[in-house]
C-alpha positions as a printed NumPy array, in Angstrom:
array([[ 15.517, -18.743,  -8.96 ],
       [ 16.559, -20.347,  -5.681],
       [ 15.027, -17.471,  -3.692],
       [ 11.812, -17.723,  -5.717],
       [ 11.639, -21.462,  -5.148],
       [ 12.179, -21.06 ,  -1.392],
       [  9.517, -18.333,  -1.186],
       [  6.942, -20.41 ,  -3.067],
       [  7.88 , -23.415,  -0.931],
       [  7.19 , -21.54 ,   2.311],
       [  3.879, -20.214,   1.018],
       [  2.786, -23.642,  -0.119],
       [  3.731, -25.334,   3.113],
       [  1.715, -22.808,   5.086],
       [ -1.351, -23.887,   3.092],
       [ -0.519, -27.546,   2.638],
       [  0.351, -28.344,   6.199],
       [ -2.651, -27.897,   8.433],
       [ -1.24 , -30.05 ,  11.2  ],
       [ -1.53 , -28.401,  14.604],
       [ -4.59 , -26.613,  13.223],
       [ -6.771, -28.003,  15.987],
       [ -6.023, -24.98 ,  18.163],
       [ -9.324, -23.155,  18.062],
       [-10.103, -21.176,  21.17 ],
       [-12.318, -18.131,  20.93 ],
       [-10.928, -15.212,  22.944],
       [-13.147, -13.405,  25.413],
       [-11.645, -10.127,  26.567],
       [-12.156,  -8.942,  30.121],
       [-12.202,  -5.157,  30.424],
       [-10.87 ,  -3.841,  33.754],
       [-13.434,  -2.113,  35.913],
       [-13.588,   1.683,  35.995],
       [-10.89 ,   3.03 ,  38.277],
       [ -8.935,  -0.209,  38.364],
       [ -5.355,  -0.562,  37.198],
       [ -4.996,   0.051,  33.487],
       [ -2.057,  -2.343,  33.13 ],
       [ -2.998,  -4.759,  30.328],
       [ -4.04 ,  -8.288,  31.212],
       [ -3.653, -11.314,  28.982],
       [ -6.781, -12.259,  27.047],
       [ -8.623, -15.149,  28.643],
       [ -9.704, -17.946,  26.316],
       [-12.967, -19.854,  26.534],
       [-15.589, -21.486,  24.326],
       [-13.132, -24.033,  22.96 ],
       [-13.754, -25.055,  19.368],
       [-12.39 , -28.13 ,  17.707],
       [-11.172, -28.02 ,  14.137],
       [-10.258, -31.369,  12.67 ],
       [ -6.631, -31.369,  11.592],
       [ -6.003, -31.923,   7.902],
       [ -3.263, -34.425,   7.018],
       [  0.065, -33.151,   5.781],
       [ -0.042, -33.684,   2.051],
       [  3.613, -33.068,   1.148],
       [  6.982, -32.605,   2.782],
       [  9.37 , -29.786,   1.94 ],
       [ 11.567, -32.096,  -0.145],
       [  8.548, -33.47 ,  -1.985],
       [  7.285, -30.033,  -2.845],
       [ 10.729, -28.938,  -4.061],
       [ 10.734, -31.921,  -6.431],
       [  7.189, -31.067,  -7.528],
       [  8.309, -27.546,  -8.439],
       [ 11.281, -28.897, -10.349],
       [  9.011, -31.274, -12.263],
       [  6.262, -28.63 , -12.592],
       [  3.841, -31.039, -10.944],
       [  1.571, -29.205,  -8.5  ],
       [ -1.247, -31.723,  -8.245],
       [ -0.455, -32.595,  -4.622],
       [ -0.312, -28.902,  -3.781],
       [ -3.81 , -28.356,  -5.163],
       [ -4.984, -31.519,  -3.414],
       [ -3.723, -30.098,  -0.11 ],
       [ -5.698, -26.918,  -0.77 ],
       [ -8.86 , -28.984,  -1.411],
       [ -8.248, -30.899,   1.801],
       [ -7.925, -27.627,   3.711],
       [-11.238, -26.397,   2.273],
       [-12.907, -29.684,   3.143],
       [-11.583, -29.545,   6.707],
       [-12.825, -26.015,   7.324],
       [-16.283, -26.609,   5.849],
       [-16.796, -29.991,   7.515],
       [-17.776, -28.352,  10.814],
       [-18.828, -24.969,   9.403],
       [-20.335, -25.129,   5.916],
       [-20.666, -21.331,   5.726],
       [-17.072, -20.637,   6.768],
       [-15.789, -19.33 ,   3.412],
       [-19.072, -17.605,   2.572],
       [-18.657, -15.685,   5.808],
       [-15.012, -14.92 ,   5.011],
       [-16.105, -13.373,   1.712],
       [-18.28 , -10.776,   3.46 ],
       [-15.332,  -9.046,   5.191],
       [-13.19 ,  -9.147,   8.301],
       [-13.603,  -7.876,  11.855],
       [-10.545,  -9.05 ,  13.815],
       [-10.116,  -7.95 ,  17.421],
       [ -6.337,  -8.494,  17.42 ],
       [ -3.395,  -7.033,  15.515],
       [ -0.288,  -9.242,  15.644],
       [  3.1  ,  -7.625,  14.95 ],
       [  5.549, -10.507,  14.843],
       [  8.739, -11.82 ,  13.332],
       [  8.815, -13.256,   9.811],
       [ 10.42 , -16.436,  11.161],
       [  8.664, -19.462,   9.625],
       [  8.534, -21.208,  13.027],
       [  6.201, -18.583,  14.495],
       [  2.717, -19.036,  12.946],
       [  0.573, -16.304,  14.494],
       [ -2.949, -17.781,  14.264],
       [ -1.963, -21.251,  15.424],
       [  0.025, -19.975,  18.414],
       [ -2.942, -18.116,  19.919],
       [ -5.671, -20.478,  18.716],
       [ -7.462, -18.124,  16.347],
       [ -9.071, -19.02 ,  13.033],
       [ -8.677, -17.143,   9.74 ],
       [-10.391, -13.776,   9.984],
       [ -9.742, -13.345,  13.706],
       [ -6.177, -12.012,  13.672],
       [ -4.796,  -9.138,  11.579],
       [ -1.106,  -9.857,  10.992],
       [  2.038,  -7.905,  10.151],
       [  5.434,  -9.613,  10.186],
       [  8.973,  -8.424,   9.564],
       [ 12.516,  -9.296,  10.607],
       [ 12.756,  -9.211,  14.423],
       [  9.245,  -7.743,  14.89 ],
       [ 10.356,  -4.123,  14.516],
       [  8.01 ,  -1.146,  14.916],
       [  9.607,   1.654,  12.919],
       [  7.791,   4.911,  12.226],
       [  9.334,   5.169,   8.743],
       [  7.984,   1.733,   7.785],
       [  5.017,   2.838,   5.678],
       [  3.672,  -0.687,   5.458],
       [  3.383,  -1.043,   9.233],
       [  2.125,   2.524,   9.713],
       [ -0.638,   1.888,   7.16 ],
       [ -1.527,  -1.352,   8.936],
       [ -1.728,   0.425,  12.301],
       [ -4.017,   3.102,  10.907],
       [ -6.218,   0.684,   8.975],
       [ -6.559,  -1.82 ,  11.811],
       [ -7.363,   0.818,  14.448],
       [ -9.487,   3.316,  12.536],
       [-11.288,   0.994,  10.113],
       [-11.198,  -2.54 ,  11.548],
       [-11.464,  -1.408,  15.165],
       [ -8.952,  -3.855,  16.658],
       [ -9.021,  -3.848,  20.439],
       [ -5.647,  -5.455,  21.144],
       [ -2.172,  -5.103,  19.636],
       [  0.299,  -7.918,  20.299],
       [  4.01 ,  -7.379,  19.623],
       [  5.5  , -10.873,  19.593],
       [  9.198, -11.665,  19.645],
       [ 10.706, -15.135,  19.892],
       [ 13.786, -16.75 ,  21.353],
       [ 16.408, -17.728,  18.798],
       [ 15.582, -14.679,  16.639],
       [ 18.068, -14.398,  13.784],
       [ 17.644, -10.629,  13.535],
       [ 18.577, -10.139,  17.175],
       [ 21.535, -12.508,  16.8  ],
       [ 22.733, -10.51 ,  13.794],
       [ 22.581,  -7.287,  15.805],
       [ 24.845,  -8.809,  18.478],
       [ 27.634,  -9.515,  15.996],
       [ 29.983,  -6.739,  14.935],
       [ 29.574,  -7.487,  11.26 ],
       [ 28.324,  -5.449,   8.326],
       [ 25.367,  -7.462,   7.005],
       [ 25.018,  -5.06 ,   4.05 ],
       [ 22.001,  -2.938,   3.196],
       [ 19.129,  -3.196,   3.633],
       [ 19.552,  -5.91 ,   6.286],
       [ 22.264,  -3.97 ,   8.124],
       [ 20.045,  -0.856,   8.25 ],
       [ 17.27 ,  -2.939,   9.757],
       [ 19.238,  -4.725,  12.49 ],
       [ 20.954,  -1.488,  13.489],
       [ 17.676,  -0.554,  15.143],
       [ 18.129,  -3.52 ,  17.474],
       [ 21.624,  -2.245,  18.259],
       [ 19.863,   0.898,  19.487],
       [ 17.949,  -1.32 ,  21.922],
       [ 21.302,  -2.664,  23.144],
       [ 22.529,   0.903,  23.678],
       [ 19.446,   1.853,  25.703],
       [ 19.752,  -1.223,  27.941],
       [ 23.539,  -1.615,  27.906],
       [ 23.904,  -1.395,  31.682],
       [ 21.524,  -4.319,  32.239],
       [ 22.931,  -6.441,  29.409],
       [ 26.549,  -5.922,  30.544],
       [ 25.715,  -7.62 ,  33.827],
       [ 24.796, -10.867,  32.019],
       [ 27.903, -12.949,  31.327],
       [ 26.192, -15.995,  29.796],
       [ 25.841, -15.267,  26.029],
       [ 22.686, -17.369,  25.665],
       [ 20.959, -15.62 ,  28.57 ],
       [ 22.104, -12.242,  27.251],
       [ 20.609, -13.012,  23.841],
       [ 17.313, -14.134,  25.372],
       [ 17.144, -11.008,  27.501],
       [ 17.88 ,  -8.783,  24.489],
       [ 15.021, -10.493,  22.633],
       [ 12.695,  -9.629,  25.508],
       [ 13.957,  -6.042,  25.721],
       [ 13.61 ,  -5.609,  21.961],
       [ 10.002,  -6.803,  22.133],
       [  9.249,  -4.405,  24.986],
       [ 10.835,  -1.501,  23.105],
       [  8.76 ,  -2.261,  20.009],
       [  5.591,  -2.352,  22.133],
       [  6.648,   1.051,  23.453],
       [  7.042,   2.256,  19.864],
       [  3.451,   1.164,  19.173],
       [  2.292,   3.306,  22.094],
       [  4.168,   6.35 ,  20.729],
       [  2.132,   6.409,  17.516],
       [ -0.507,   9.171,  17.39 ],
       [ -3.163,   6.929,  15.819],
       [ -2.825,   4.538,  18.786],
       [ -2.897,   7.292,  21.4  ],
       [ -5.938,   8.943,  19.871],
       [ -8.082,   5.814,  20.061],
       [ -6.81 ,   4.976,  23.563],
       [ -7.684,   8.488,  24.725],
       [-11.163,   8.235,  23.205],
       [-11.937,   4.872,  24.81 ],
       [-10.462,   5.973,  28.153],
       [-12.898,   8.879,  28.319],
       [-15.869,   6.903,  27.003],
       [-15.423,   3.477,  28.59 ],
       [-13.031,   3.982,  31.485],
       [-10.273,   1.827,  29.949],
       [ -7.958,   2.503,  26.999],
       [ -8.198,   0.512,  23.778],
       [ -6.407,  -0.854,  21.865],
       [ -4.509,  -2.549,  24.661],
       [ -0.848,  -3.241,  23.937],
       [  0.879,  -6.521,  24.78 ],
       [  4.51 ,  -7.562,  24.543],
       [  4.922, -11.332,  24.293],
       [  7.696, -13.758,  23.492],
       [  7.459, -17.221,  21.941],
       [  9.797, -20.103,  22.717],
       [ 10.105, -22.219,  19.53 ],
       [ 11.492, -25.079,  21.634],
       [  8.166, -25.49 ,  23.446],
       [  5.672, -23.341,  21.528],
       [  4.926, -21.491,  24.759],
       [  3.817, -17.855,  24.557],
       [  4.793, -15.697,  27.558],
       [  3.516, -12.27 ,  28.537],
       [  6.228,  -9.676,  29.26 ],
       [  3.671,  -7.495,  31.11 ],
       [  4.164,  -4.334,  29.103],
       [  2.5  ,  -1.296,  30.684],
       [  2.657,   2.076,  28.877],
       [  2.39 ,   3.903,  32.201],
       [  5.631,   2.384,  33.492],
       [  7.526,   1.658,  30.259],
       [  8.952,   5.196,  30.338],
       [  9.301,   7.595,  33.235],
       [  6.806,  10.447,  33.329],
       [  9.037,  13.141,  31.846],
       [ 10.068,  10.958,  28.918],
       [  6.511,   9.808,  28.277],
       [  5.362,  13.428,  28.001],
       [  7.698,  13.852,  25.019],
       [  5.62 ,  11.361,  23.044],
       [  2.089,  11.911,  24.321],
       [  0.113,  14.017,  21.853],
       [ -3.351,  13.272,  23.26 ],
       [ -4.275,  14.061,  26.842],
       [ -7.138,  12.397,  28.709],
       [ -7.689,  15.253,  31.173],
       [ -7.788,  17.835,  28.37 ],
       [-10.207,  15.606,  26.504],
       [-12.572,  15.395,  29.481],
       [-12.669,  19.194,  29.722],
       [-12.998,  19.986,  26.037],
       [-15.159,  17.188,  24.697],
       [-18.68 ,  16.975,  26.115],
       [-20.645,  15.293,  23.339],
       [-20.56 ,  11.802,  24.851],
       [-23.012,  10.439,  22.277],
       [-20.84 ,  11.154,  19.261],
       [-19.187,   8.023,  17.834],
       [-15.483,   7.692,  17.163],
       [-14.471,   9.39 ,  13.92 ],
       [-11.641,   8.673,  11.555],
       [ -9.096,  11.466,  11.788],
       [-10.09 ,  14.353,   9.497],
       [ -7.692,  15.63 ,   6.869],
       [ -8.578,  19.292,   7.429],
       [ -7.936,  21.43 ,  10.495],
       [-11.446,  22.84 ,  10.132],
       [-12.92 ,  19.561,  11.307],
       [-13.153,  18.78 ,  14.998],
       [ -9.76 ,  17.63 ,  16.252],
       [-11.081,  15.172,  18.795],
       [ -8.853,  14.992,  21.886],
       [ -6.003,  16.8  ,  20.195],
       [ -4.223,  19.251,  22.448],
       [ -5.23 ,  22.774,  21.474],
       [ -2.322,  25.072,  20.486],
       [ -1.274,  27.314,  23.379],
       [ -2.   ,  30.433,  21.335],
       [ -5.651,  29.419,  21.013],
       [ -6.367,  27.542,  24.224],
       [ -6.984,  30.492,  26.571],
       [-10.084,  31.988,  24.92 ],
       [-11.514,  28.885,  23.322],
       [-11.908,  30.674,  19.983],
       [-10.508,  27.704,  18.108],
       [-13.4  ,  25.418,  19.065],
       [-15.967,  28.111,  18.242],
       [-14.415,  28.636,  14.819],
       [-14.283,  24.893,  14.184],
       [-17.966,  24.539,  15.157],
       [-18.878,  27.416,  12.836],
       [-17.078,  25.77 ,   9.925],
       [-18.79 ,  22.463,  10.753],
       [-22.173,  24.173,  10.509],
       [-21.182,  25.815,   7.225],
       [-20.014,  22.467,   5.84 ],
       [-23.306,  20.822,   6.777],
       [-25.283,  23.677,   5.214],
       [-23.269,  23.51 ,   1.988],
       [-23.743,  19.725,   1.821],
       [-27.484,  20.086,   2.38 ],
       [-27.766,  22.679,  -0.392],
       [-25.769,  20.504,  -2.787],
       [-28.108,  17.59 ,  -2.11 ],
       [-31.155,  19.82 ,  -2.614],
       [-29.737,  21.175,  -5.88 ],
       [-29.029,  17.655,  -7.098],
       [-32.563,  16.553,  -6.194],
       [-33.994,  19.571,  -8.05 ],
       [-31.904,  18.82 , -11.153],
       [-33.089,  15.223, -11.083],
       [-36.727,  16.292, -10.768],
       [-36.354,  18.746, -13.641],
       [-34.805,  16.036, -15.826],
       [-37.694,  13.689, -15.039],
       [-40.191,  16.435, -15.816],
       [-38.494,  17.063, -19.143],
       [-38.715,  13.382, -20.047],
       [-42.351,  13.296, -18.991],
       [-43.149,  16.259, -21.256],
       [-41.536,  14.447, -24.15 ],
       [-43.632,  11.346, -23.514],
       [-46.819,  13.414, -23.317],
       [-45.714,  15.508, -26.298],
       [-46.446,  18.715, -24.45 ]])
């Protein structure tokens, strides 16, 4: 019951407290010129918008008492105030929200209640796709995050992925203690211990425990950004946009938030330098140079990954056994043509059946 009350309390406060909701800057992304460095740059913000801040309707203690007394009137009043605030300057705000979302950013952050994603970067609802977990981990067995990566890249078309850690992270602190935190928490923080192992030489040189913790938080965030880059769905879209536009997208950022100041700092993550060349080749499953040679239809739009090998495997490295003679692409093209022909015949057959049914009904009406 206590856990349920705390969970409901956090959810309610996120709605009820719209203070600091005047951060409303629209991001404008600057794409690097063709041939320039592909190291990601921070988004620049312009076209400042002002959103009137709604008053805080309840405190945490007040809401706890409201739950105990089963009195949620102030909670609903806070929700009405939030609606009024958003529609005061934009009467169509919620009507527009109901039509769908098209965010340009995916935020992978920590679940810590002090790190509100939208408010930190000045984006309104609908502009930031968000995933949060303990210590902002990117784990390839986390089906929730993997589904979010695929959905945001292939269906929403996000152009930027931000992995955001924060100083004072409880998950990182837990990983630095030699204690069994019990499953599943212990299983989760063990992944951060792996980050310590990878960077042990650097961390051992830091004697100050506070500075060591802060540096581990930064290294953990960089490692998780690197894990984003390793995912095939990310590489595929970056390869496609590199060939088409001259710059890879989605761009990947590693950032860290200081709860003491609210400041967001860029850790300057660059996939090209995050791992040395030999190690990076272990993870790269899409190759830009191969793509340039094998993919000439520059007018074809980006496609969601097919579920069958018979479909065109855009920018996928061709198996060595098939790459020399190019028979694989010819076979794939042949099957594509067959698929299109079968689809066309199915549509024609369906149209004929419909026409015959209409003719039959017409004969009945005319009593022929």
